[in-house]
N, C-alpha and C positions, 0 to 999 in steps of 0.2 A: 299420618305423615303430611306435610305441608310443603308448598311450593315456595313458601316464604312470602306469598302476597295474600295475607289476610286469613290465612288458615284454610285454603282451598285444598280439596282433596288432591293428593299428588298423582293418584292412579285413578282413571275412570274407565267404566265399561260404557262405551258409546255406541248406540244403535243409530246409525244415518240411513235414513229412509229417503233415497234420492234415485230418480230414473235417469238422470242425465250423467253419462259416464264423465263428462268435461267437469261438471259441478262436483261430482264424487272425487275426482282427482284433485280439484282446487281446494276442496274442503280438507282432504288429507294433508296436501302440502301445508295449508295454513296451520293446521293443528301441530304438525311435526316441528313448526318453528317456535313452538310455545314451550315453556317449562313443565307443562303437565304431561306426564306419561300417561298412555291411554291404550286400550285394547279397542280396535275398530271393528264393527260388525256392519255389513252393508246389505240391505235388501232393496229392491227397486220398485216396489208398488205397496199400496196400503194394506192388501190382504195378507201379503207376507210380513208386513210389520205386526200386525195383529197375531199372526202365528208364532212369530218369534216372542212377543211379549207374553203370550198366553201359553208358549212352550208346547205348541202342537205340531204334529206331522214332522217334517225334516228338522225342525227346530226343537224338538222335544227336549235336548240337552243344552239349549242356549243358556247362557248365563242372564242374571237379571241386570239389564243396564242401569247404569247411574243417571244416564242422560240419553233423551231421544232427541235428535236433529231431524225434523220432519219437513220435507219438501211439501208444499200446499197442492201442486197441481200433479197428481200421480195416476197411473193406471189402475184399473180395477176397483180401488176405493180411494177418494181424494183425502188430502190431510185433514180437512174438516170432519169427515166421517170417521177416520182413525181417532181423532181427539174426542169427539163425541162418545165413540165406543169406550174408550179408555175410562172417560169419566164415569164415577159411580162404581168402578171394580176396584175394591179395596186393596187387591194384591198388586196392582200397578198404577193406580191414578195418582200416587205420591211421586212417582218418578217424574222429575222435571222434563217438561216438553216444551222444545224451543221450535218455533216454525222458521222455516228458511223462505225468504221472499225475494223475488226478482226485483222489487222496487219498494223503497220506503213507503211511498204513498199508498201502496197496496193494503196496507195494515188496516186502513179504514175501510177500503173497498171490500176487503175479504171479510170484515167483521171479527178480526182477532180479538177485539175487547169483549166479544159476546162469547167467545170459545173458551174451553178450559185449557188454556196454554200459558205457560210461565213467562215467555218472552218470545222475541222475534229477531232474527239477524238477517240483515240485507246480503244477498248473494251478489258476487263471490265472497265467500266467508274470508275474513283476515283474521290473523292472530290478535290484534288488539281488541278487535269487536268481541271475539269469542272470549278473550280473557275477562273483558268487561261484563258480558253475560254471565259468566261463571261466577263472578264476584256477586252479582245481583241474586244469584240462586244459592249462596252459601248456606242459608238457613235450611235448605231442602235435604242436605246430607247430615246424617246422624253423627254423633261423635263416634260411633262404632266404624262408620265408613272413613272417618278421617284417620283411623288408626291402622291403614293398610300395611301389611307386613312385607309384601314383596312388590318390587316395581319392575314391570315387564311390558315392553311395547311390542305388540304383535297385531297382525292383521287377520281376520277372519271374514270370508266372503262365501256364501252358499254356492256349491256348484249347480250349474244350470245345464 
């Protein structure tokens, strides 16, 4: 199923890894204004992100995300540590990984070109920037993922 914008998946399972509640809210609001239906899952540190991706502990029944939006400065494990851990893990390394940065110039400072990330978005996330990033990631989704049968928008956040 497509949003009509170049064959992008119309329904996405998105894992947002962000420790700032304000940035979580702003990201959710930006994505709600797009034509992309999505299910949002939020964790607020790098360790929980890996548990979600590896389906460990409280995340044993977590769905496999189609996209990971990863803040770089996180408690417990930083975004670069999460990205490095994902690299080389066949079951999850093909999931597109987009780093959220506070400033565009940070890309060079953070060494994003040396990390296994697919793209970077400047915070606060806006709908146009998000859609542009999705278009750049189109090849990451298989044709099976493009044929989603049901379209549901919901939110899931782990209980704390």
